[in-house]
C-alpha positions in Angstrom: 0.2 -0.2 0.2 1.3 3.5 -0.7 2.1 5.8 1.8 -0.3 8.4 0.8 -3.3 6.0 1.0 -2.3 5.0 4.4 -2.2 8.7 5.3 -5.1 9.5 4.2 -6.8 6.3 5.7 -5.7 7.2 9.0 -6.4 11.0 8.2 -10.0 10.1 7.7 -10.1 7.8 10.8 -8.8 10.8 13.0 -11.3 13.0 11.5 -14.3 10.7 12.0 -13.1 10.1 15.4 -12.9 13.6 16.4 -16.3 14.2 14.8 -18.0 11.9 16.8 -16.0 13.0 20.1 -17.4 16.6 19.7 -20.8 15.2 18.9 -20.8 13.3 22.0 -19.4 16.1 24.3 -22.2 18.5 22.3 -25.0 16.2 23.0 -23.8 15.2 26.6 -22.8 18.6 28.0 -26.4 19.6 29.3 -27.3 16.1 30.7 -23.9 15.7 32.7 -24.2 19.3 33.9 -27.2 18.8 35.1 -26.7 15.2 36.9 -23.4 16.1 37.9 -22.5 19.7 38.0 -20.1 21.9 36.6 -17.2 20.0 37.8 -18.1 16.8 35.7 -17.7 18.9 32.4 -14.0 18.9 32.8 -14.3 15.1 33.4 -16.1 14.5 30.6 -13.9 16.0 28.2 -11.0 14.2 29.9 -12.5 10.9 29.6 -13.6 11.6 25.9 -9.6 12.3 25.6 -8.6 9.2 26.9 -10.6 7.2 24.7 -9.7 9.1 21.5 -6.0 8.8 22.5 -6.2 5.2 22.8 -8.3 4.8 19.8 -5.7 7.0 17.7 -2.8 4.7 18.8 -5.0 1.7 17.6 -6.0 3.1 14.5 -2.2 3.9 13.8 -1.1 0.3 14.5 -3.8 -0.9 12.2 -2.5 1.5 9.2 1.1 1.5 10.2 1.8 -2.3 10.6 2.0 -4.3 7.3 0.0 -7.2 7.2 -0.2 -9.3 4.0 -2.0 -12.2 4.8 -5.5 -12.7 6.3 -3.6 -14.4 9.6 -1.3 -11.2 9.8 -4.4 -9.0 9.6 -6.2 -10.8 12.5 -3.0 -10.9 14.4 -2.5 -7.0 13.8 -6.0 -6.4 14.6 -6.1 -8.1 18.1 -2.8 -6.3 19.0 -4.4 -2.9 18.0 -7.3 -4.0 20.1 -5.2 -4.9 23.0 -3.3 -1.8 22.9 -6.2 0.3 22.9 -7.5 -1.4 26.2 -4.4 -1.4 27.8 -3.9 2.7 26.8 -7.5 3.5 27.9 -7.2 1.8 31.3 -3.4 3.4 32.0 -5.0 6.6 31.0 -8.2 6.2 32.8 -6.6 5.2 36.0 -4.1 7.8 35.9 -6.7 10.4 35.3 -8.9 9.0 38.1 -5.9 8.7 40.6 -4.6 12.4 40.0 -7.9 13.6 41.8 -8.3 16.3 39.2 -11.8 14.8 37.9 -14.6 13.6 39.3 -14.5 9.9 39.1 -17.9 8.6 38.2 -18.5 11.1 35.1 -14.9 10.8 33.9 -15.4 6.8 33.8 -18.8 7.0 32.0 -17.5 9.2 29.5 -14.4 6.8 29.1 -16.7 4.1 28.6 -19.4 6.2 26.6 -16.7 7.1 24.0 -14.8 4.1 24.0 -17.9 2.3 22.7 -18.6 5.1 20.3 -15.6 4.8 18.6 -14.9 1.1 18.5 -17.1 0.6 15.0 -14.5 2.9 13.8 -11.8 1.0 14.8 -13.3 -2.3 13.3 -14.1 -0.7 10.0 -10.3 0.6 9.7 -9.4 -3.0 10.6 -11.4 -4.7 7.8 -11.2 -2.2 5.3 -9.3 -3.3 2.3 -5.6 -2.2 2.1 
């Protein structure tokens, strides 16, 4: 695959991921504020950022690592999924333990965003190269 098409696939993935995160923040702003207060808004943004960072890394692995055979593509996808999970757990744990964010809204938004971005990662993994 050419370097340009790899950049294009990853760029589209990042653009769509960012668009989904922005929509989630816009949709969740009022309910989060009403249910948990103003402090929850920073936790919401931090949770979304944690999931976006983990998805970005997994997406990069999916386009950067060559996988010429179906077995190699399956291994690459499994590795990217595992890395994404580890990154979200480590960053989420760091955010929770920092004490800077409201814990429940942070963890809820990490989960919401993680799930919302998962279909994009799957589409990137199964897309023809």
